[in-house]
C-alpha positions, -999 to 999 in steps of 0.1 A, spaced: 4 3 2 14 37 -8 24 62 17 -15 75 26 -35 90 60 -60 80 86 -81 50 79 -111 33 81 -140 66 79 -164 49 68 -189 57 93 -179 91 87 -189 94 52 -220 74 55 -231 97 82 -229 122 53 -251 111 28 -276 100 57 -274 134 60 -280 139 20 -317 117 14 -299 109 -16 -325 97 -49 -291 76 -54 -258 63 -47 -231 53 -70 -203 35 -52 -175 32 -77 -154 1 -60 -131 -12 -40 -161 -16 -10 -148 -40 18 -112 -49 18 -92 -70 13 -105 -91 -8 -145 -88 -12 -158 -112 12 -189 -118 16 -185 -118 54 -170 -89 55 -197 -72 32 -217 -85 61 -199 -74 91 -183 -42 79 -202 -29 49 -233 -31 57 -229 -18 91 -221 20 78 -227 24 35 -249 -10 38 -276 14 53 -277 30 19 -286 -5 -1 -315 -7 -17 -307 30 -35 -266 16 -44 -258 17 -78 -219 -3 -77 -187 -3 -95 -169 -38 -95 -134 -25 -79 -100 -44 -81 -104 -54 -46 -140 -79 -58 -121 -92 -85 -94 -108 -60 -122 -129 -43 -131 -158 -73 -151 -146 -102 -159 -112 -80 -177 -135 -57 -187 -116 -24 -200 -86 -45 -218 -105 -72 -239 -120 -40 -239 -92 -15 -251 -69 -47 -274 -97 -69 -288 -68 -89 -259 -53 -96 -246 -82 -120 -282 -92 -141 -277 -115 -165 -244 -120 -159 -221 -89 -164 -206 -66 -143 -223 -38 -161 -249 -22 -163 -269 10 -170 -296 30 -150 -320 64 -157 -320 92 -129 -347 114 -142 -339 128 -170 -304 112 -166 -284 79 -179 -262 64 -158 -233 39 -172 -215 14 -147 -184 -3 -164 -165 -29 -155 -127 -14 -160 -114 -45 -148 -106 -56 -182 -89 -88 -177 -117 -104 -163 -146 -88 -185 -124 -94 -220 -113 -70 -225 -126 -27 -222 -106 -17 -256 -125 -14 -288 -141 -44 -302 -150 -60 -267 -177 -71 -253 -184 -42 -231 -173 -14 -254 -195 -34 -279 -222 -36 -254 -215 4 -245 -218 17 -279 -251 -1 -283 -263 15 -244 -260 44 -261 -274 43 -293 -304 29 -271 -306 59 -250 -300 92 -275 -304 126 -261 -300 124 -233 -274 136 -205 -256 107 -192 -230 98 -167 -204 76 -167 -185 54 -139 -163 26 -132 -135 22 -111 -99 29 -123 -97 66 -132 -89 75 -171 -68 104 -159 -54 110 -128 -30 132 -111 -23 104 -82 -6 72 -70 -20 52 -98 -15 77 -120 -36 77 -159 -44 49 -174 -49 47 -216 -67 8 -210 -96 29 -212 -94 52 -243 -125 29 -260 -150 39 -233 -138 74 -231 -143 79 -273 -176 63 -268 -188 87 -245 -174 115 -265 -190 104 -300 -222 98 -277 -218 134 -263 -218 121 -224 -212 150 -193 -195 131 -166 -172 103 -156 -169 97 -123 -138 70 -107 -124 61 -76 -89 42 -68 -68 68 -60 -73 78 -28 -82 116 -27 -99 134 -53 -96 151 -76 -119 171 -105 -105 174 -145 -120 204 -166 -139 186 -200 -117 166 -225 -141 159 -254 -166 171 -233 -168 153 -206 -158 163 -168 -144 133 -151 -143 132 -111 -119 106 -89 -135 104 -58 -114 79 -36 -126 95 -4 -147 68 8 -136 64 41 -106 31 39 -73 55 35 -58 82 17 -31 87 -8 -7 120 -16 -8 132 -50 22 129 -67 22 147 -102 -3 172 -122 -19 157 -154 -32 179 -183 -66 193 -174 -64 185 -134 -81 219 -118 -90 207 -83 -74 179 -64 -73 172 -23 -54 143 -7 -62 150 31 -101 144 31 -124 123 32 -158 131 21 -185 127 -10 -192 139 -39 -232 154 -41 -244 159 -73 -275 176 -85 -289 163 -118 -309 183 -130 -331 184 -171 -302 208 -186 -273 209 -161 -261 194 -133 -238 216 -97 -209 195 -81 -202 198 -40 -175 182 -25 -190 174 9 -159 164 38 -162 143 70 -165 160 103 -133 173 111 -123 182 71 -125 218 54 -120 210 20 -145 220 -5 -153 219 -39 -185 234 -61 -200 241 -96 -219 230 -122 -219 235 -161 -247 222 -187 -253 190 -202 
């Protein structure tokens, strides 16, 4: 594990979610350590973020895939793996949301022509003229410990071609907001409670970064735009907010 500060603040960030009364919770992977075991979901996750399970739409992380076939994740979140796939989409108001699986080796690849990329393109065609948000675990862009990863370019190209608006990822344990790339604004939100990692560099289009604050990103998805606000857990002072059209 890279050097970091603090750990195990899941209850603190869960308290933030509870105070917001959200319509949906997007959990962007690595939801239970170390290997995504079902027993740990039942004992630890259930006691904090698990109280929002009924409105949670998860994306699977690399720690979930550390257990054979992501079995703990699949058993705890059966609605997220309907038909056996670990990627899916749904609507919230006027928005179309897409949860992808960035563990490429486990799902037949993420490149152009892969089953998941083909599914993504078909899903985007089936939902035209919608504001669109996609999320997956490993960030395309990051100034953090794991850095940027061009292995997700095919996802980005498909989303940009369809006029998508937002991408959210985790994996790196910090908060970062990027300016739009081909029309898409990306957020890295790895601040849910496990630990925090320092920022090691400055990736292009990075606008705001913080690696000292646990918290959650609150999004208000409107008919023709969206607003965001990073909310710090108790004791934190960093915030970030703004708005944009879609």
